[in-house]
N, C-alpha and C positions, 0 to 999 in steps of 0.2 A: 708514438710519443713525439711531441713537438720539438723542433730544433732548438727552441728557446727554453726548453725545460730545465729548471734548476733543481729538480728532484724534491721540491717542497710540495708534496701531495696535499698537505692540509690546506694550502692556500690556492690550490689549482681547481678550476671548474671543469677541466677537460676529462673525458673518459678515455683511458688508454690501458693497454695490456701491462704497462709497467707500474701502474698505480699500486702502491703498497698499502695494505690494511693496517690499521693501528694495532700494535701489539698488546697482548694482555699484560696487566701489571701483576698478575698472580705469580707468587714465588713457588717453586717446587719444593716439597719437603725433602728431607734427607733421604737418600736412596735406601736406607735401612728402616724407613718409616712407612707405615700403612695406616693412615688415619681416616676413618670413615665419616665421622660427623664432628663438626666444629661448632661449639656454642659459645658465644661471647656474652659475658655478664657485665652489663653497663649501668651507669647512673649519671644523671645530669649534674650532680653535685657530690661532694665528698662527705664522708661521715655517716652514710646511711646503711652500712653493713654489707657492702658489695662483696668483699672478700669472704665474709662469713657465708653468704649465700652460695658463692662459688664453691667453697669447701663442702658445704652440706649437699649440694647437687652432685659433686664428684663422689662423695661418700655414699649417697643414695644409689647411684648407678653402679658403683663398685659392689655394693652389697647384693645387687641383683645379678651379679656374675659377669658384668661387662668390663672388659679391660678399659681402664679409665686413666686420663692424664689431666694435669693442670698446667697451663702455661701462664705464668705470672707476668702480665704485661704492664703492671703498675710498677715500673722500674724505680721511681723515686720514693715510693711508699710501699715496699713489698712486705706483706704480712703473712702470706701463705705458708712459708717454711715454719714460722712461729706457731701457727695454728695446728700444724701437723707434727710439731715437736722434732723437726729436722735440724740437726747440728752438723752433719757431715757436709763436706764440700764436693761439688760436682767434679768429675775427672774427665780430662780430654785425652783422646787417643789419636792415632794417625787417621782414623776413620771419621771421628767426630766427638761430640760431647755426650757423655752418658748422663741421663736424668737420674735423680735420686728417688728410690722407692720408699713409700711410707710403710708403716707397720703392716697395713692390710694390702699393700701392693699397688697403690696409686702412684703413677710416675709424676714427678714434680720437677719443674725448671723455673728458677727465679734468680734474679741478680744477686740476692743474698747468698746463693750457693756458690758464687764465684768471687765474692768479696773476701778479703782477708779477715775483716771483722764485721759482724752483723750490723754494728752501729755506725759504720763508715757511711757518710752521706754520698749520694750519687749527684754530683754537681755538673751536670751535662746539659748542653743545649738540645733542643728538640730533635734535630737530625741524628745526633748520636744515639739518643734514646730510641728513636724509631728504628735505627739500624740494629740495635741490640735485640729488639723484639723480633725483627725479621730473622736474625741469626738463631734465636731460640726455635724458630720454625725450620730453617734450612740446615743448621749445623748440629742439631740435637738428634741423636739416634733413638727415636721414640718407640720403634718396634711396632707391633700390632696394637692399635688403639681403636676401640669402638666409639668412644666419646671423649673428645678433648674439650675442656672448659677453659676459657681465657678470662682471667681476672683483669678487667680493663681499668685504666685510670679514669677518674671522673671527667665529665665534660665531653666536648666534641672537637678536641684539638688534634695535634700531630699524630699521637699514637693511635687513637681510635680510627682516624682516617687511614693510617698505614695498615692497621689490621684489616679493616673492611676492604681495602683495595688489594692488599698483598696476600691475604689468606682466604681460603674458600669457606667463609663463614656461612653456615646453614641456617642460623637463626640467632636471635638475641633474647636474653631475659633482662628486663628492666627492674632495677631495685630502687625503691623510694621509701619515704616516710610519711606519716599522716599530716604534716603541716599543710596549710592552705596553699603555700607557695609552690608545692610540688606539681600542681597542674601545669604550670609553665615549664618546669624542669622536665617532666615526663614528655610533654609535647615536643620539646627540643630533641630528646632522644628518639622518639617515634619518627619525627620528620627526617632526622639523619638516616635512620634505618630505611625509610621509604626512598630517600634520594639514592641510597646505595643498593636499593632493590633487595633488601634482606628482611625476611619475615620476623615479626615479633611473636615469640612463643607465649609470653605471658608477663605479668607484672607481679613482683613480690613487694608487699608493703611490710617493711621491717619496723619494729618498735610500735606495732599497731595497738597494743594494749598490755596491761599488766594484770596477771591473774592473781586475785587474792588467795593466799594459801589457806585461809580459814573457810570462807564461803564460796570460793571459786568464781566469784563474779568478776567481770572484766572492767578494769579501770582504764579509761581513755586518758592516759597521761598527757598526750599531745592534742587532745580534743577529738572531735568526731572525724571519722575517716570520710574522704571524698573520692576514694580510689575507684569505686564502682562507676560513678559518673564519668570520671576521667577515662576509664577503660572503655565505656560505652561510646564516648566521643570518638575514640580511635578504633572502634570495632575490634577490641581485644576481649576475648571471652574467657581467658584463664587468669585467675587471680589467686594468690596465696598470701596469707597473713602470718607474720612471725611476731610472737609476743616479746616483751622485755623479759628475758629469762636469765636470772643470775646463774643457773646451773650451766647453761650453754656458754655463757661468758667465761665462767671458771674453767670449763673444758678447753676453750680456746687459749686462755692464758697459760694453761699447763701443757699445751701442745697435744691435747687429747680429743680434738674435734671428731675423730673417727668413732668415739664412744657416745656421741649425742643420741638422744632418744626422742622420737616424735615423728609425726607424719605431716608436719606443717606444709611441706613442699610437694605433697602427694600428687596434686593435679598437674603441677609443672612437670614433675618427673614422668607422669603417665603420658603427657603430650610429647615429651622428648623421646620416650621409648617408641611412640607411634611413628615418629619421624623415621626411625630405623626400619620399621615394618613396611612403611610405604616407599622405601628406597627402590 
């Protein structure tokens, strides 16, 4: 080490035994947590049904017998508790915070589970919101979880960056809609994942079509889909399409998303399960 060393290794070109390596930004989960796989559900814009897809993926993996959890990182617009019909509040102990279990046993943590009233707005700046998301990881006693799904806020701002840097995300699922403008939005999400070195599991196109109840033909309410071309551009080989389905919307409104029927996300689910097999 040079006599003039100021211990600022990042700006020093000399090689020495005292050089310190950059520390990992990954946060450790609570000591009572054993989380095997973390899947983030992202979207480049709001209003495309990201929370719905998160819920359906969690329900699908839970039905297959895997211990499953949902971390609701959409702090300013949390809808996960509503979709699962959760009205109880999370409780804190000396050891940490206990997540709330749904009717079928999925563990949930969301800011709405610690607010006095569900309709109270969260009027916080970015750093506070990011800090809350990290606390959901470090302070919640998740127990044994095979698959944790993170419902991300839209865009590529503070919280997505915090999640990608602070949590060991194994892959992302991108949710989009059929409009032409989504090619740009999907590209932003894919490029952020590439920059953070996180693989894209697949794309879910929500509101892809409306099925006629009489003739069962597909009505393209928002026009023709371009999702196949977009996926090909980014070498993504797994696509799922969700229809506009009033029955699913009603289940979510009633807090009964765990009762949804359909295999719309089959290929995404199969690919997520293979991640565990290849571990």
